[in-house]
DRENGULO-726535 format. One record per residue (C-alpha): z, y, x; residue in three letters; residue number from 1. Coordinates in nm, 2 decimals. Layout:
BEGIN
Z|Y|X|ala|NUM
...
% end
This chain:
BEGIN
7.01|0.83|-10.05|met|1
6.84|0.53|-9.90|lys|2
6.99|0.57|-9.55|phe|3
7.35|0.55|-9.70|val|4
7.27|0.22|-9.88|ser|5
7.10|0.09|-9.57|thr|6
7.39|0.18|-9.35|leu|7
7.64|-0.01|-9.56|phe|8
7.42|-0.31|-9.63|ala|9
7.62|-0.62|-9.53|arg|10
7.32|-0.82|-9.40|glu|11
7.20|-0.56|-9.16|lys|12
7.39|-0.62|-8.84|ile|13
7.21|-0.45|-8.55|pro|14
7.25|-0.73|-8.30|trp|15
7.02|-0.58|-8.03|leu|16
7.19|-0.25|-8.06|phe|17
7.54|-0.41|-8.05|leu|18
7.44|-0.60|-7.74|ala|19
7.32|-0.29|-7.56|leu|20
7.62|-0.09|-7.67|ser|21
7.84|-0.37|-7.53|ala|22
7.66|-0.35|-7.20|phe|23
7.72|0.03|-7.20|ala|24
8.09|-0.04|-7.27|leu|25
8.12|-0.28|-6.98|val|26
7.96|-0.02|-6.76|val|27
8.20|0.24|-6.89|gln|28
8.50|0.02|-6.82|cys|29
8.38|-0.04|-6.46|asn|30
8.32|0.30|-6.32|leu|31
8.22|0.15|-5.98|ser|32
7.90|0.03|-6.15|trp|33
7.80|0.39|-6.22|arg|34
7.67|0.45|-5.87|gly|35
7.45|0.13|-5.89|ala|36
7.30|0.20|-6.23|leu|37
7.28|0.57|-6.29|ile|38
6.95|0.76|-6.29|tyr|39
6.95|0.90|-5.93|asp|40
6.62|1.07|-5.84|arg|41
6.66|1.02|-5.47|gly|42
6.74|0.65|-5.49|leu|43
6.47|0.59|-5.75|ile|44
6.23|0.74|-5.50|gly|45
6.36|0.50|-5.24|ala|46
6.26|0.20|-5.46|gly|47
6.56|0.14|-5.69|glu|48
6.34|0.14|-6.00|trp|49
6.59|-0.03|-6.23|trp|50
6.78|0.30|-6.26|arg|51
6.50|0.43|-6.48|leu|52
6.63|0.20|-6.75|trp|53
6.99|0.13|-6.67|thr|54
7.08|0.50|-6.63|gly|55
7.07|0.55|-7.00|his|56
7.36|0.31|-7.04|phe|57
7.59|0.50|-6.80|val|58
7.81|0.78|-6.94|his|59
8.00|1.06|-6.79|phe|60
8.34|0.99|-6.95|gly|61
8.47|0.84|-7.27|trp|62
8.38|1.13|-7.51|pro|63
8.02|1.10|-7.38|his|64
8.02|0.73|-7.43|phe|65
8.18|0.73|-7.78|ile|66
7.94|1.00|-7.91|ala|67
7.63|0.83|-7.77|asp|68
7.71|0.47|-7.84|ala|69
7.84|0.55|-8.19|gly|70
7.52|0.72|-8.29|leu|71
7.32|0.45|-8.12|phe|72
7.49|0.18|-8.34|leu|73
7.44|0.38|-8.66|ile|74
7.07|0.43|-8.59|leu|75
7.04|0.06|-8.50|gly|76
7.20|-0.03|-8.83|arg|77
6.95|0.19|-9.01|leu|78
6.64|0.08|-8.82|leu|79
6.66|-0.26|-8.65|glu|80
6.58|-0.49|-8.94|arg|81
6.33|-0.25|-9.09|glu|82
6.12|-0.24|-8.78|his|83
6.24|-0.53|-8.56|pro|84
5.94|-0.56|-8.32|val|85
5.89|-0.18|-8.28|ala|86
6.26|-0.12|-8.21|leu|87
6.28|-0.41|-7.96|arg|88
5.99|-0.27|-7.77|leu|89
6.14|0.08|-7.80|thr|90
6.47|-0.02|-7.65|thr|91
6.27|-0.12|-7.34|val|92
6.00|0.15|-7.34|leu|93
6.17|0.46|-7.45|met|94
6.43|0.47|-7.18|pro|95
6.16|0.42|-6.92|leu|96
5.94|0.68|-7.08|thr|97
6.22|0.94|-7.08|ile|98
6.31|0.86|-6.72|ser|99
5.95|0.88|-6.61|gly|100
5.91|1.22|-6.78|ala|101
6.22|1.37|-6.62|ile|102
6.12|1.22|-6.28|tyr|103
5.77|1.37|-6.28|phe|104
5.83|1.69|-6.48|phe|105
6.19|1.79|-6.40|asp|106
6.22|1.74|-6.03|pro|107
6.53|1.96|-6.02|gly|108
6.73|1.70|-6.22|leu|109
6.90|1.48|-5.95|ala|110
7.11|1.27|-6.18|arg|111
7.10|1.17|-6.55|tyr|112
7.29|0.94|-6.77|ala|113
7.35|0.86|-7.14|gly|114
7.18|0.76|-7.46|leu|115
7.15|1.10|-7.62|ser|116
6.78|1.13|-7.55|ala|117
6.71|0.78|-7.68|val|118
6.93|0.86|-7.99|asn|119
6.73|1.18|-8.05|leu|120
6.40|0.99|-8.04|gly|121
6.53|0.73|-8.29|leu|122
6.67|1.00|-8.51|leu|123
6.34|1.19|-8.52|leu|124
6.16|0.86|-8.59|phe|125
6.39|0.79|-8.88|tyr|126
6.37|1.15|-9.01|ala|127
5.99|1.15|-9.00|ala|128
5.99|0.83|-9.20|gln|129
6.22|0.98|-9.46|gly|130
6.01|1.29|-9.49|trp|131
5.70|1.07|-9.53|gln|132
5.86|0.89|-9.82|arg|133
5.97|1.20|-10.00|asn|134
5.83|1.53|-9.88|lys|135
6.05|1.72|-10.13|leu|136
6.37|1.59|-9.98|asp|137
6.53|1.88|-9.78|trp|138
6.75|1.65|-9.57|phe|139
6.47|1.52|-9.34|trp|140
6.31|1.85|-9.25|pro|141
6.67|1.98|-9.19|ser|142
6.72|1.70|-8.93|ile|143
6.39|1.80|-8.76|leu|144
6.49|2.17|-8.77|ala|145
6.83|2.10|-8.61|ile|146
6.66|1.90|-8.33|tyr|147
6.42|2.19|-8.26|val|148
6.72|2.44|-8.27|gly|149
6.92|2.23|-8.03|glu|150
6.63|2.20|-7.78|val|151
6.58|2.58|-7.80|val|152
6.95|2.64|-7.75|tyr|153
6.96|2.41|-7.45|glu|154
6.65|2.56|-7.29|ala|155
6.80|2.91|-7.30|thr|156
7.10|2.80|-7.10|leu|157
7.06|2.75|-6.73|lys|158
6.69|2.68|-6.74|gly|159
6.73|2.37|-6.96|gly|160
7.03|2.22|-6.78|his|161
7.31|2.36|-6.98|gly|162
7.46|2.37|-7.33|gly|163
7.61|2.07|-7.50|gly|164
7.94|2.03|-7.69|leu|165
8.07|1.72|-7.50|ile|166
8.27|1.77|-7.18|lys|167
8.15|1.54|-6.90|phe|168
8.39|1.40|-6.64|asp|169
8.17|1.54|-6.37|asp|170
8.15|1.92|-6.38|pro|171
7.82|1.93|-6.20|thr|172
7.64|1.75|-6.49|ile|173
7.48|1.94|-6.77|his|174
7.26|1.86|-7.07|val|175
6.91|1.76|-6.97|ala|176
6.67|1.93|-7.21|thr|177
6.37|1.77|-7.06|ser|178
6.51|1.42|-7.15|ala|179
6.57|1.53|-7.51|his|180
6.22|1.66|-7.54|ile|181
6.08|1.34|-7.40|ala|182
6.29|1.13|-7.64|gly|183
6.18|1.34|-7.94|gly|184
5.82|1.31|-7.85|leu|185
5.85|0.94|-7.81|tyr|186
6.02|0.91|-8.15|gly|187
5.75|1.12|-8.33|leu|188
5.48|0.93|-8.14|gly|189
5.62|0.59|-8.26|leu|190
5.63|0.72|-8.62|trp|191
5.27|0.84|-8.59|phe|192
5.15|0.50|-8.45|val|193
5.32|0.30|-8.73|leu|194
5.19|0.55|-8.99|trp|195
4.83|0.50|-8.86|leu|196
4.87|0.12|-8.87|arg|197
5.00|0.13|-9.22|ala|198
4.71|0.34|-9.33|arg|199
4.46|0.10|-9.18|lys|200
4.64|-0.21|-9.33|ala|201
% end
């Protein structure tokens, strides 16, 4: 499959994604930074707007960081050279879009952190592209179905603030379904915009 050959292509080093993952690693190694960077609804309302972006690079423990940063790097490897401009803009705009969505539409979510919603958006973007290339390939609709299943599963637990297989180092934190929905919509929206541009070209 194309994604396997792309993943192991020597020339495709995802420099931007490596740099952002390194930033997340530095934050993870300096837990005192968490309080200054995490998405915190109250502090954002008080004017600390940078948290809308930096909160995605904070993680609740090493298992959370390894899972998120690992998938982020894999997706960067698959996507960065293929869509350099779109992906550079996305690394700025998608975190802000997700945070904006949870700020306005999920007021009960006081704190949020992690790259999982960004990863889901990138994964759906990649899956939609794969399905566009080959509509008979079962792999891509399976990815989309798994995403929908995960969101439904999360939404049925604790009103969209439950579920998840990774244990966080803060027991008060739960999976934020609203963030995952926002990330997924962004990813599919990005695919649709690029598809329209390709049709007009």
